[in-house]
C-alpha positions as CSV (number, residue, x, y, z in Angstrom):
1,X,-42.1,7.7,13.8
2,X,-42.5,5.4,10.8
3,X,-40.9,1.9,11.2
4,X,-37.8,1.4,9.2
5,X,-37.2,5.0,8.7
6,X,-33.4,5.8,9.2
7,X,-32.7,7.9,12.3
8,X,-29.8,9.5,14.0
9,X,-29.9,10.5,17.7
10,X,-33.8,10.0,17.6
11,X,-34.3,12.3,14.7
12,X,-35.2,11.3,11.2
13,X,-32.5,11.5,8.6
14,X,-33.2,13.4,5.4
15,X,-31.6,11.9,2.4
16,X,-31.0,14.3,-0.5
17,X,-31.6,13.4,-4.1
18,X,-27.8,13.1,-4.6
19,X,-27.5,10.6,-1.8
20,X,-30.1,8.5,-3.5
21,X,-28.5,8.7,-6.9
22,X,-25.1,7.8,-5.5
23,X,-26.4,4.9,-3.6
24,X,-28.9,3.5,-6.3
25,X,-27.5,5.0,-9.4
26,X,-27.0,1.7,-11.3
27,X,-30.5,0.6,-10.4
28,X,-32.1,3.9,-11.4
29,X,-30.2,3.8,-14.7
30,X,-31.3,0.2,-15.5
31,X,-34.9,0.9,-14.7
32,X,-34.9,4.1,-16.7
33,X,-33.3,2.5,-19.8
34,X,-35.5,-0.5,-19.7
35,X,-38.6,1.5,-19.3
36,X,-37.6,3.6,-22.3
37,X,-37.0,0.4,-24.3
38,X,-40.4,-1.0,-23.3
39,X,-42.1,2.4,-24.3
40,X,-40.4,2.3,-27.7
41,X,-41.3,-1.4,-28.2
42,X,-45.0,-0.6,-27.7
43,X,-44.8,2.1,-30.3
44,X,-43.8,-0.5,-32.9
45,X,-46.1,-1.5,-35.7
46,X,-46.0,-5.3,-34.7
47,X,-48.6,-7.6,-33.3
48,X,-49.4,-7.6,-29.5
49,X,-47.8,-11.0,-29.2
50,X,-44.5,-9.7,-30.7
51,X,-44.8,-6.7,-28.4
52,X,-45.1,-8.9,-25.3
53,X,-42.3,-11.2,-26.3
54,X,-40.0,-8.2,-27.1
55,X,-41.0,-6.6,-23.7
56,X,-40.0,-9.8,-22.0
57,X,-36.6,-9.7,-23.7
58,X,-36.2,-6.1,-22.5
59,X,-37.3,-6.9,-18.9
60,X,-34.7,-9.7,-18.9
61,X,-32.0,-7.1,-19.1
62,X,-33.1,-5.1,-15.8
63,X,-31.2,-7.1,-13.3
64,X,-28.0,-7.7,-15.1
65,X,-28.0,-4.0,-16.1
66,X,-28.5,-2.9,-12.4
67,X,-25.5,-5.2,-11.5
68,X,-23.3,-4.1,-14.4
69,X,-20.4,-2.9,-12.1
70,X,-20.1,-6.3,-10.5
71,X,-20.9,-8.6,-13.3
72,X,-20.5,-6.6,-16.6
73,X,-19.8,-9.8,-18.7
74,X,-23.0,-11.2,-17.5
75,X,-24.8,-8.2,-18.9
76,X,-23.0,-8.6,-22.3
77,X,-24.0,-12.2,-22.4
78,X,-27.7,-11.4,-21.7
79,X,-27.6,-8.7,-24.4
80,X,-26.2,-11.1,-26.9
81,X,-28.8,-13.7,-26.1
82,X,-31.5,-11.1,-26.2
83,X,-30.4,-10.0,-29.7
84,X,-30.4,-13.5,-30.9
85,X,-33.9,-14.2,-29.6
86,X,-35.1,-10.8,-30.8
87,X,-33.9,-11.5,-34.3
88,X,-36.6,-14.1,-34.7
89,X,-39.3,-11.5,-34.4
90,X,-40.7,-9.3,-37.1
91,X,-39.2,-6.2,-35.6
92,X,-36.0,-7.2,-33.6
93,X,-35.4,-5.6,-30.3
94,X,-32.0,-4.7,-31.5
95,X,-33.7,-2.0,-33.8
96,X,-34.9,-0.1,-30.8
97,X,-32.7,2.9,-30.0
98,X,-32.7,2.2,-26.1
99,X,-31.3,-1.3,-26.8
100,X,-28.4,0.3,-28.6
101,X,-27.7,2.7,-25.7
102,X,-27.8,-0.2,-23.2
103,X,-25.2,-1.9,-25.4
104,X,-22.8,1.1,-25.2
105,X,-23.4,1.2,-21.4
106,X,-22.4,-2.6,-21.1
107,X,-19.3,-2.2,-23.1
108,X,-18.2,0.8,-21.0
109,X,-18.8,-1.2,-18.0
110,X,-16.7,-4.1,-19.3
111,X,-13.8,-1.8,-19.7
112,X,-14.3,0.1,-16.4
113,X,-15.0,-2.8,-14.1
114,X,-12.8,-5.7,-15.3
115,X,-9.2,-6.4,-15.6
116,X,-6.9,-8.8,-17.5
117,X,-8.6,-11.5,-19.5
118,X,-12.1,-10.4,-18.7
119,X,-11.3,-6.8,-20.0
120,X,-10.1,-8.3,-23.3
121,X,-13.4,-10.4,-23.5
122,X,-15.3,-7.2,-23.2
123,X,-13.1,-5.8,-26.1
124,X,-14.0,-8.9,-28.1
125,X,-17.7,-8.2,-27.5
126,X,-17.2,-4.6,-28.8
127,X,-15.7,-6.1,-32.0
128,X,-18.6,-8.5,-32.3
129,X,-21.2,-5.9,-32.0
130,X,-19.4,-3.7,-34.5
131,X,-19.2,-6.6,-37.0
132,X,-22.8,-7.5,-36.6
133,X,-24.0,-4.0,-37.0
134,X,-21.8,-3.5,-40.1
135,X,-23.2,-6.7,-41.7
136,X,-26.8,-5.6,-41.0
137,X,-26.2,-2.2,-42.4
138,X,-28.4,-1.7,-45.5
139,X,-25.6,0.0,-47.3
140,X,-23.4,-3.0,-46.8
141,X,-19.7,-3.1,-45.8
142,X,-17.8,0.1,-46.7
143,X,-14.9,2.1,-45.2
144,X,-17.1,4.8,-43.7
145,X,-19.3,2.2,-42.0
146,X,-16.2,0.3,-40.6
147,X,-14.8,3.5,-39.0
148,X,-18.2,4.5,-37.7
149,X,-19.1,1.3,-36.0
150,X,-15.5,0.7,-34.7
151,X,-15.8,4.1,-33.0
152,X,-19.3,3.6,-31.9
153,X,-18.6,0.3,-30.1
154,X,-15.0,0.6,-29.5
155,X,-15.0,4.1,-27.9
156,X,-17.1,3.2,-24.8
157,X,-14.9,0.2,-24.0
158,X,-11.7,2.2,-24.4
159,X,-13.2,4.9,-22.3
160,X,-14.0,2.3,-19.6
161,X,-10.4,1.0,-19.8
162,X,-9.0,4.5,-19.2
163,X,-11.2,4.9,-16.2
164,X,-10.2,1.5,-14.8
165,X,-6.5,2.4,-15.4
166,X,-6.9,5.6,-13.6
167,X,-8.9,4.1,-10.7
168,X,-6.1,1.4,-10.3
169,X,-3.5,4.1,-10.3
170,X,-5.3,6.1,-7.6
171,X,-5.8,3.0,-5.6
172,X,-2.1,2.2,-5.8
173,X,-1.2,5.8,-4.8
174,X,-3.6,5.7,-1.8
175,X,-2.0,2.4,-0.7
176,X,1.4,3.8,-1.0
177,X,0.3,6.8,0.9
178,X,-1.2,4.8,3.5
179,X,1.9,2.7,3.8
180,X,4.0,5.7,4.1
181,X,1.7,7.2,6.9
182,X,1.9,3.8,8.6
183,X,5.6,3.8,8.5
184,X,5.7,7.4,9.9
185,X,3.5,6.4,12.8
186,X,5.7,3.4,13.5
187,X,8.8,5.8,13.3
188,X,7.2,8.2,15.8
189,X,6.4,5.2,18.1
190,X,10.0,4.1,17.9
191,X,11.2,7.6,18.8
192,X,8.8,7.6,21.7
193,X,10.4,4.3,22.9
194,X,13.8,5.7,22.4
195,X,12.9,8.7,24.5
196,X,11.6,6.5,27.3
197,X,14.8,4.4,27.3
198,X,16.8,7.6,27.6
199,X,14.8,9.0,30.5
200,X,14.5,5.8,32.3
201,X,18.3,5.2,32.3
202,X,19.2,8.7,33.1
203,X,16.7,9.0,36.0
204,X,17.9,5.6,37.4
205,X,21.5,6.8,37.5
206,X,20.5,10.1,39.0
207,X,18.4,8.6,41.8
208,X,21.1,6.1,42.7
209,X,23.9,8.8,42.7
210,X,21.6,11.1,44.9
211,X,20.9,8.2,47.3
212,X,24.6,7.3,47.6
213,X,25.6,11.0,47.9
214,X,23.1,11.5,50.8
215,X,24.7,8.7,52.8
216,X,28.2,10.0,52.2
217,X,27.3,13.7,52.7
218,X,28.9,14.0,56.2
219,X,31.6,11.3,56.2
220,X,33.0,11.5,52.6
221,X,32.5,15.0,51.1
222,X,34.7,14.2,48.2
223,X,32.7,11.1,47.2
224,X,29.5,13.3,47.6
225,X,30.9,15.8,45.3
226,X,31.7,13.1,42.7
227,X,28.2,11.8,43.0
228,X,26.8,15.3,42.3
229,X,29.2,15.7,39.3
230,X,27.7,12.5,37.9
231,X,24.2,13.6,38.6
232,X,24.8,17.0,36.8
233,X,26.6,15.2,33.9
234,X,24.0,12.6,33.5
235,X,21.1,15.1,33.7
236,X,22.8,17.3,31.1
237,X,23.3,14.3,28.7
238,X,19.7,13.3,29.2
239,X,18.4,16.7,28.4
240,X,20.5,16.9,25.3
241,X,19.2,13.5,24.0
242,X,15.6,14.4,25.0
243,X,15.7,17.7,23.1
244,X,17.2,15.8,20.1
245,X,14.4,13.2,20.1
246,X,11.6,15.6,20.8
247,X,13.0,17.9,18.0
248,X,12.8,14.8,15.7
249,X,9.0,14.6,16.5
250,X,8.8,18.1,15.2
251,X,10.6,17.5,12.0
252,X,8.9,16.9,8.8
253,X,7.7,13.3,8.2
254,X,10.4,12.7,5.5
255,X,13.2,13.5,7.9
256,X,12.2,11.2,10.7
257,X,14.1,8.2,9.4
258,X,17.3,10.2,9.0
259,X,17.7,10.4,12.8
260,X,21.1,9.2,14.2
261,X,20.7,6.6,16.9
262,X,23.0,5.1,19.5
263,X,25.1,2.1,18.4
264,X,27.6,-0.4,19.9
265,X,30.4,2.1,19.0
266,X,29.1,4.2,22.0
267,X,29.3,1.2,24.4
268,X,32.4,2.4,26.2
269,X,30.5,5.7,27.0
270,X,27.6,3.8,28.3
271,X,29.7,1.5,30.5
272,X,31.6,4.6,31.8
273,X,28.4,6.2,32.8
274,X,27.1,3.0,34.6
275,X,30.4,2.6,36.4
276,X,30.2,6.2,37.7
277,X,26.7,5.3,39.0
278,X,28.3,2.7,41.2
279,X,28.0,-0.5,39.2
280,X,31.4,-2.1,38.2
281,X,31.1,-3.4,34.7
282,X,33.6,-5.6,32.7
283,X,33.2,-5.6,28.9
284,X,34.4,-8.4,26.7
285,X,34.4,-8.4,22.8
286,X,34.7,-11.8,21.2
287,X,35.0,-12.6,17.5
288,X,35.9,-10.3,14.7
289,X,33.8,-7.2,14.7
290,X,31.7,-6.5,11.6
291,X,29.6,-3.8,10.3
292,X,26.1,-4.5,11.7
293,X,22.8,-3.8,10.2
294,X,21.3,-0.6,11.8
295,X,18.4,-2.3,13.5
296,X,20.6,-5.0,15.0
297,X,23.3,-2.3,16.2
298,X,20.6,-0.1,17.8
299,X,18.8,-3.2,19.3
300,X,22.2,-4.5,20.9
301,X,23.0,-1.1,22.4
302,X,19.5,-0.7,23.9
303,X,19.5,-4.3,25.3
304,X,22.8,-3.6,27.1
305,X,21.6,-0.3,28.5
306,X,18.3,-1.8,29.7
307,X,20.0,-4.8,31.2
308,X,22.6,-2.7,33.1
309,X,19.9,-0.2,34.2
310,X,17.9,-3.1,35.6
311,X,21.0,-4.3,37.4
312,X,21.5,-0.9,39.0
313,X,17.9,-0.6,40.1
314,X,17.1,-4.3,41.2
315,X,20.3,-6.3,41.8
316,X,21.6,-4.6,44.9
317,X,25.4,-4.7,45.5
318,X,26.8,-6.4,42.4
319,X,29.1,-6.6,39.6
320,X,28.1,-7.0,36.0
321,X,29.7,-8.3,32.9
322,X,28.9,-7.5,29.2
323,X,29.9,-9.9,26.4
324,X,29.5,-9.0,22.8
325,X,30.3,-12.0,20.6
326,X,30.3,-11.5,16.7
327,X,29.4,-14.7,15.0
328,X,29.2,-15.5,11.4
329,X,25.4,-15.4,11.2
330,X,24.5,-13.0,14.1
331,X,25.4,-11.3,17.2
332,X,25.3,-12.5,20.8
333,X,24.6,-10.1,23.6
334,X,25.2,-11.4,27.2
335,X,24.8,-9.2,30.2
336,X,25.1,-11.0,33.6
337,X,25.3,-9.8,37.2
338,X,25.9,-11.6,40.6
339,X,23.5,-9.5,42.6
340,X,20.9,-10.7,45.0
341,X,17.9,-8.9,43.5
342,X,15.6,-10.0,40.7
343,X,17.6,-8.0,38.3
344,X,15.0,-7.9,35.5
345,X,12.5,-5.2,36.4
346,X,9.7,-7.4,35.2
347,X,7.4,-5.7,32.7
348,X,8.7,-2.4,34.0
349,X,9.8,-3.5,37.3
350,X,8.5,-1.0,39.8
351,X,7.1,1.3,37.2
352,X,10.4,3.1,36.5
353,X,11.8,1.1,33.7
354,X,11.0,-0.8,30.5
355,X,12.3,-4.0,31.9
356,X,12.3,-7.3,30.2
357,X,9.3,-6.2,28.0
358,X,11.6,-3.7,26.3
359,X,14.4,-6.1,25.8
360,X,12.0,-8.8,24.4
361,X,10.5,-6.2,22.0
362,X,14.1,-5.3,20.7
363,X,15.0,-8.9,20.2
364,X,11.7,-9.6,18.5
365,X,12.0,-6.7,16.2
366,X,15.2,-8.2,14.5
367,X,13.8,-11.8,14.6
368,X,16.1,-12.8,17.3
369,X,16.0,-15.1,20.4
370,X,16.0,-14.2,24.1
371,X,16.9,-16.1,27.1
372,X,16.6,-14.3,30.4
373,X,16.4,-15.4,34.1
374,X,18.2,-16.0,37.4
375,X,21.6,-17.6,37.3
376,X,22.2,-20.9,39.1
377,X,24.9,-19.3,41.2
378,X,23.0,-16.2,41.9
379,X,22.3,-13.0,40.0
380,X,20.6,-12.5,36.7
381,X,21.6,-13.0,33.1
382,X,20.3,-11.9,29.7
383,X,21.3,-13.5,26.6
384,X,20.1,-12.3,23.2
385,X,21.0,-13.7,19.9
386,X,20.4,-11.2,17.0
387,X,20.7,-12.5,13.5
388,X,22.3,-10.3,10.9
389,X,19.4,-11.0,8.6
390,X,16.0,-10.7,10.2
391,X,13.6,-13.6,9.6
392,X,10.7,-11.3,9.9
């Protein structure tokens, strides 16, 4: 196999003519136009010395022409310099048809590959070429010549500007589409986290109720019946919310952000559920309640839910207290227990919960602050401060 030959899976790659043209199109165009210019130069009735000098002027255009998309104004500057040098010769290079075509390509490139001030410099170059061509016209300056040279040199630049505007518009549309897709992906991930929280909380309550009901099965059948009722009710509620969230994942992308989410207005229902699971909970509301931003409202609810679930799972026999403090600039959420266990679940605890990692993510999402750890007198406390206006 020849060295340097492109391969794929050990086999040589065949490049089609279209692949070569797409990759090296500008270089091929530059070589072709300059080669045509050189051929035309050597057909002129001038001295060999003039032909060599004119050919050198033409060869100087190759590299700028091949890089016209990156540095279109450099190409125009080279063409102007070439025209100035060529005019000292008996037969100027500007009289060669290929040179004129190269000028039109350069003006198009200036419109298509520049923006702002550079684009207007390209327009000024188009005016310059039109004025020079009009002045050098043997028929002099006349209305028909003005219109002709204005269209001849102005049309390529305007066409390039149109292409540039369209390219910019398409790029902006792609960016907006990518941003929308990224937002949808983030929204789906959020829904997945919500589903995780729902399932983790419900299963924790069900497991604890089943464990307690088993101990009381023979001695206290009424308490066992209550535990079974809680298991049934919690399971039904979990299934309803799971169906709702899974249904959201099947909705169209535009409808995902319309999904209703739990808020602090449902805190009493959450506390009732946790109490039924065997954890005495006290709730205190301080300050004047205000309408919370949706992100803060949802985060506060989930923080309380996760902290109480962790207390159920890890704190052992305990009591818990939830304090919601409405401040002027933010919301304080405190959940404390007096149990003997770790109470936090770590980064997921024993694998059954989202733990402090989930709470930390909620707080970070709204640009808040989190302080969580063992209490001096025993138990575990979670304190989260959620600003009304996110700093993120």
